[in-house]
C-alpha positions in Angstrom: -10.3 -58.5 -197.2 -12.8 -59.8 -194.7 -10.0 -62.0 -193.2 -7.8 -58.9 -192.9 -10.5 -57.0 -191.0 -11.3 -59.8 -188.6 -7.6 -60.4 -187.8 -7.0 -56.7 -187.3 -10.0 -56.5 -185.0 -8.5 -59.2 -182.8 -5.2 -57.5 -182.8 -6.9 -54.2 -181.7 -8.6 -56.0 -178.9 -5.3 -57.5 -177.7 -3.6 -54.1 -177.8 -6.4 -52.5 -175.8 -5.9 -54.9 -172.9 -2.2 -54.3 -172.9 -1.7 -50.2 -173.0 12.0 -71.9 -148.8 12.1 -75.0 -146.0 14.8 -77.0 -144.1 18.4 -77.8 -144.8 20.2 -80.3 -147.1 18.5 -83.5 -148.2 20.0 -86.8 -149.4 20.4 -85.3 -152.9 23.4 -83.3 -151.6 21.6 -80.0 -152.0 23.1 -77.0 -150.2 21.9 -76.4 -146.7 19.3 -73.6 -146.4 17.5 -71.9 -143.5 14.2 -73.3 -142.2 11.2 -71.8 -143.9 8.1 -72.3 -141.7 5.6 -71.6 -144.5 6.1 -75.0 -146.1 5.2 -76.8 -142.8 2.0 -74.8 -142.2 -0.1 -76.2 -145.1 1.2 -73.7 -147.7 4.1 -73.0 -149.9 5.0 -69.4 -150.1 6.5 -68.1 -153.4 7.6 -64.5 -153.6 7.5 -62.0 -156.5 8.2 -58.3 -156.9 6.8 -56.4 -159.8 5.6 -53.0 -161.0 2.1 -53.8 -159.7 0.5 -50.4 -159.9 2.3 -49.3 -163.1 4.3 -46.5 -161.4 7.3 -47.7 -163.4 5.2 -47.2 -166.6 5.1 -51.0 -167.4 2.2 -53.3 -168.1 3.8 -56.1 -166.2 1.4 -56.0 -163.2 -0.9 -58.2 -165.4 1.7 -61.0 -165.2 1.4 -61.1 -161.4 -2.4 -61.0 -161.5 -2.5 -63.8 -164.1 0.0 -65.9 -162.1 -2.2 -65.4 -159.0 -5.2 -66.6 -161.0 -3.4 -69.7 -162.2 -2.2 -70.6 -158.6 -5.8 -70.2 -157.4 -6.9 -72.7 -160.0 -4.2 -75.1 -158.9 -5.2 -74.7 -155.3 -9.0 -75.1 -155.8 -9.2 -77.6 -158.7 -6.0 -79.6 -158.3 -5.6 -79.7 -154.6 -2.5 -77.6 -154.5 0.9 -79.1 -154.7 2.5 -81.6 -152.3 -0.7 -81.5 -150.2 -0.2 -77.8 -149.6 -1.7 -74.6 -151.2 0.6 -72.3 -153.1 0.6 -68.9 -151.4 2.0 -66.2 -153.7 3.4 -63.2 -151.7 3.8 -60.2 -153.9 5.4 -56.8 -153.4 5.3 -53.7 -155.6 8.8 -52.7 -156.7 7.7 -49.9 -159.1 10.3 -51.2 -161.6 13.0 -49.8 -159.3 16.2 -51.7 -158.6 16.5 -50.3 -155.0 12.9 -51.2 -154.3 13.2 -54.6 -155.9 16.1 -55.4 -153.5 14.4 -54.0 -150.5 11.2 -55.9 -151.2 13.0 -59.1 -152.0 14.8 -58.9 -148.6 11.4 -58.6 -147.0 10.0 -61.6 -148.9 13.0 -63.8 -147.8 13.6 -62.5 -144.2 10.1 -61.7 -143.0 7.7 -63.6 -145.2 10.1 -66.6 -145.4 9.3 -67.5 -149.0 10.5 -70.8 -150.3 11.6 -69.2 -153.6 11.2 -66.1 -155.6 9.8 -66.2 -159.1 9.8 -64.4 -162.4 11.9 -61.3 -161.7 11.8 -58.6 -164.4 14.5 -56.2 -165.9 18.1 -57.3 -166.3 19.6 -54.1 -164.8 17.3 -54.2 -161.8 17.9 -57.9 -161.1 21.6 -57.6 -161.4 21.2 -55.7 -158.1 18.9 -58.4 -156.5 20.6 -61.6 -157.7 23.7 -61.2 -155.6 21.6 -61.1 -152.4 19.5 -64.2 -153.4 22.6 -66.2 -154.3 24.4 -65.2 -151.0 22.0 -63.6 -148.6 24.5 -63.0 -145.8 27.2 -61.8 -148.1 29.9 -64.1 -146.7 31.0 -65.5 -150.0 29.4 -68.9 -149.3 26.4 -69.5 -151.5 25.1 -72.6 -149.6 22.4 -70.5 -147.9 21.0 -69.1 -151.2 17.3 -68.8 -152.1 15.9 -70.2 -155.4 15.8 -67.4 -157.9 13.5 -69.1 -160.3 12.5 -68.6 -163.9 13.5 -65.0 -164.6 11.5 -62.7 -166.9 14.8 -61.3 -168.3 16.7 -62.9 -171.1 20.3 -61.8 -170.3 22.6 -64.7 -171.2 24.7 -63.9 -168.1 22.1 -65.7 -165.9 23.5 -68.9 -167.4 26.8 -68.5 -165.5 26.0 -71.2 -162.9 29.3 -70.7 -161.0 28.4 -67.0 -160.4 24.6 -67.4 -160.0 24.1 -71.0 -158.7 20.6 -70.3 -157.4 19.3 -68.3 -160.5 17.5 -69.9 -163.4 16.3 -68.0 -166.4 12.9 -68.6 -168.1 12.4 -66.5 -171.3 14.7 -67.3 -174.2 18.1 -65.7 -173.7 18.8 -62.9 -176.2 21.9 -64.6 -177.5 19.8 -67.6 -178.5 17.3 -65.3 -180.2 20.1 -63.7 -182.2 21.5 -67.0 -183.2 18.2 -68.4 -184.4 17.6 -65.3 -186.5 21.1 -65.3 -187.8 20.8 -68.9 -189.0 17.5 -68.1 -190.7 18.9 -65.0 -192.5 22.0 -67.0 -193.5 19.9 -69.7 -195.1 17.2 -67.5 -196.7 19.1 -64.3 -197.5 22.5 -65.7 -198.7 25.0 -63.0 -199.7 23.0 -60.1 -198.3 25.0 -57.6 -196.3 23.9 -57.3 -192.6 23.9 -54.6 -190.0 22.8 -54.4 -186.4 21.4 -51.5 -184.4 21.7 -52.4 -180.7 21.1 -50.9 -177.3 24.5 -50.4 -175.7 23.9 -52.5 -172.6 23.7 -56.2 -171.7 20.5 -56.6 -173.8 22.0 -55.3 -177.0 25.4 -56.7 -176.5 23.9 -60.2 -176.2 22.4 -59.8 -179.6 25.7 -58.5 -181.1 27.6 -61.5 -179.7 24.9 -64.0 -180.9 24.8 -62.5 -184.3 28.5 -62.6 -184.8 28.8 -66.2 -183.6 26.0 -67.6 -185.8 26.2 -66.0 -189.2 27.3 -68.4 -191.9 29.6 -65.7 -193.3 30.7 -63.3 -190.6 32.2 -61.0 -193.3 28.6 -60.0 -194.3 28.2 -58.1 -191.0 29.3 -54.8 -192.4 27.8 -52.3 -189.9 27.6 -52.4 -186.0 25.7 -49.4 -184.6 25.2 -49.0 -180.8 22.9 -46.4 -179.3 22.3 -45.0 -175.9 18.7 -45.6 -174.8 18.7 -42.2 -173.1 19.5 -40.5 -176.5 16.4 -40.5 -178.8 18.3 -39.6 -182.0 19.3 -42.7 -183.8 19.4 -41.0 -187.2 23.2 -41.1 -187.5 23.3 -44.9 -187.0 20.6 -45.5 -189.6 22.4 -43.2 -192.1 25.6 -45.1 -191.5 23.9 -48.4 -192.2 22.4 -47.0 -195.4 25.7 -45.7 -196.5 27.3 -49.1 -195.7 24.8 -50.7 -198.1 23.2 -52.8 -195.4 20.4 -55.0 -196.8 19.3 -56.8 -193.6 19.0 -54.8 -190.4 18.8 -56.5 -187.0 17.1 -54.4 -184.4 18.3 -55.3 -180.9 15.9 -52.6 -179.7 12.9 -52.1 -177.4 9.5 -51.2 -179.1 10.0 -47.5 -178.9 13.3 -47.6 -180.8 12.2 -50.4 -183.1 9.4 -48.2 -184.3 11.6 -45.2 -184.6 14.2 -47.1 -186.6 11.6 -48.4 -189.1 9.8 -45.1 -189.4 13.0 -43.1 -190.0 14.4 -45.5 -192.5 11.2 -45.7 -194.5 10.7 -41.9 -194.4 14.1 -41.6 -196.1 13.4 -44.2 -198.7 15.6 -46.8 -197.1 13.8 -50.2 -196.9 16.1 -53.0 -195.8 14.8 -56.3 -194.6 14.2 -55.7 -190.9 14.6 -58.4 -188.2 13.6 -57.5 -184.6 14.0 -59.0 -181.1 11.2 -61.1 -179.8 10.7 -58.5 -177.0 8.9 -56.4 -179.6 5.2 -57.4 -179.7 4.1 -56.5 -183.2 1.0 -54.7 -182.0 3.1 -52.5 -179.7 5.5 -51.6 -182.5 2.6 -50.9 -184.9 0.9 -48.6 -182.3 4.2 -46.7 -181.8 4.7 -46.5 -185.6 1.3 -44.9 -186.2 0.9 -43.0 -183.0 -2.0 -44.8 -181.4 -4.2 -47.9 -181.0 -7.2 -47.1 -183.1 -8.0 -49.6 -185.8 -7.0 -47.1 -188.5 -3.7 -46.3 -186.8 -2.9 -50.0 -186.2 -3.6 -50.8 -189.8 -1.2 -48.1 -190.9 1.4 -49.3 -188.4 1.2 -52.9 -189.5 1.6 -51.9 -193.1 5.0 -50.3 -192.1 5.9 -53.4 -190.1 4.9 -55.9 -192.8 7.6 -58.4 -193.7 9.6 -57.8 -190.5 11.3 -61.0 -189.2 11.1 -62.0 -185.6 10.7 -65.1 -183.3 8.1 -66.5 -180.9 7.9 -69.1 -178.2 4.4 -68.8 -176.8 1.0 -69.5 -178.3 -0.7 -66.3 -179.6 -3.7 -65.0 -177.7 -5.0 -63.9 -181.2 -4.1 -66.6 -183.7 -4.3 -69.6 -181.4 -7.6 -68.5 -179.8 -9.3 -71.9 -180.7 -6.4 -74.0 -179.4 -7.7 -76.1 -176.4 -4.9 -74.8 -174.2 -5.8 -71.2 -175.0 -9.5 -72.0 -174.3 -8.5 -73.4 -170.9 -6.4 -70.4 -170.3 -9.3 -68.1 -171.0 -11.5 -70.1 -168.6 -8.9 -69.9 -165.8 -8.5 -66.2 -166.2 -12.2 -65.6 -166.3 -12.9 -67.9 -163.3 -10.2 -66.8 -161.0 -10.2 -63.0 -161.5 -7.3 -62.9 -163.9 -6.6 -60.0 -166.2 -7.9 -59.9 -169.7 -6.3 -62.5 -171.9 -3.2 -61.2 -173.6 0.4 -62.1 -174.3 1.2 -61.2 -170.7 -1.4 -63.5 -169.2 -0.3 -66.3 -171.6 3.3 -65.8 -170.4 2.3 -65.8 -166.8 0.4 -69.1 -166.9 3.3 -70.8 -168.7 5.6 -69.5 -165.9 3.2 -70.8 -163.3 3.0 -74.2 -164.9 6.8 -74.5 -164.8 6.8 -73.4 -161.1 4.2 -76.0 -160.3 6.1 -78.8 -162.1 9.2 -77.9 -160.1 7.3 -78.0 -156.8 5.8 -81.4 -157.7 9.3 -82.8 -158.1 10.3 -81.3 -154.7 7.6 -83.0 -152.5 10.1 -85.4 -150.9 12.5 -82.5 -150.1 10.5 -79.3 -149.9 13.5 -77.2 -149.0 15.3 -74.4 -150.9 18.0 -76.8 -152.0 15.4 -79.4 -152.9 13.5 -76.9 -155.1 16.7 -75.9 -156.8 17.8 -79.5 -157.6 14.3 -80.3 -158.8 14.4 -77.4 -161.3 17.8 -78.4 -162.5 16.5 -81.9 -163.4 13.6 -80.7 -165.6 14.0 -82.1 -169.2 11.6 -82.1 -172.0 8.8 -80.3 -170.1 6.3 -78.3 -172.1 4.0 -75.9 -170.4 0.7 -76.0 -172.3 0.9 -72.5 -173.7 4.4 -72.9 -175.3 4.5 -72.9 -179.1 4.9 -76.2 -180.9 8.5 -77.5 -180.8 9.4 -75.4 -177.7 10.2 -77.1 -174.4 12.1 -76.5 -171.1 15.4 -78.3 -170.7 17.6 -77.6 -167.7 20.5 -79.2 -165.9 22.9 -78.6 -163.1 25.2 -76.7 -165.5 22.4 -75.3 -167.7 20.2 -72.7 -166.1 18.6 -71.3 -169.3 15.2 -72.8 -169.7 14.2 -72.2 -173.3 16.8 -72.5 -176.1 14.6 -72.8 -179.2 12.4 -70.3 -181.0 10.0 -70.2 -183.8 11.0 -67.9 -186.7 8.1 -65.7 -187.8 7.3 -62.9 -190.1 4.8 -60.1 -189.5 1.9 -59.9 -191.9 0.1 -56.7 -193.0 -2.8 -57.5 -190.6 -0.5 -57.9 -187.6 -0.7 -61.7 -187.5 2.5 -63.8 -187.7 3.4 -66.2 -190.4 5.5 -69.2 -189.2 8.7 -69.7 -191.1 9.5 -73.4 -191.0 9.8 -75.2 -187.7 11.0 -74.1 -184.3 14.8 -73.9 -184.3 17.5 -74.2 -181.7 20.5 -71.8 -181.4 23.0 -74.6 -182.1 
């Protein structure tokens, strides 16, 4: 009981803190415009984000943590390639139009070497065409490195269409495949259904699930929903009537909580499996209507047993890990945000960006940076979970293709289920 209380207290705390250079080199890289920043003692990296939270996201913490990590690299490690990293950030208010406008400013006025960590699949689908072909002439040789996206749409892996774009977070198809394999092995013969957002996000999960189940015939119910339509009762009723025993939730936290709550309130208690985009604490808070200890305790009880996946160390459970202690020091020393899953993610993103730049010192151009990123193999940022690493290639622009299966406990902590697994 004491362990439960202590773990829950840590979870509560975590919830409260969340609410380009010259042309082609000898490597055959595409030509790119001169970027004066890299010859002036600094390397400019651009990022747009919902900095002030106007778009009602908490993602501004990612940029603040990334700035703190780069400050550490500059002050303690001497920067990269003998230059300081100079992040140039713009507030896009989580708007596609503003994201495009601000990205153009970063490239054309601020002359950044690369852009980093873009959020939101739908928004970035408006920005990526510009970064891959800035003058719109159909020739992508003048592109800008569009590095390590914070969106898991599998479409970013289409290297022919997006030669300058590289994803970072695990793609949603990989997540679906890892979970499908786990369910096939541990729930043999159980009938399966999927509730999925009817867009690129949800359709990736549907495709991944169909392609990885040991027995595709066990998928007996496919239920799309419109994220602008709050009523998902009919879809849940259909799955119940179809006798679904394992329900995959390709949903964002609001709809994940709604699906679990409505199902349980009607006495329908299938085995739930949810996308890794759902932080358990966020879903628990939505389930119980708030972030107080009592509300979170109630929410976690509803969420208990739900399957998911992870790829980062936990700011709660791995607090004593040396890498997490160092992360806490960096955030505290360099004016980072409170430590949370967002700050952990941001530093892991920053470490990958620094590794890429280190490999580019002999050709600090946009093409050189892209080629350096494409040659990264077996790199493990310090805050990735055990068994997870970054592997890229000229024809492989998806950084992380393994995940750790986990199950949510009643106190909100995660139980590891075996070892990290790859999608294939």
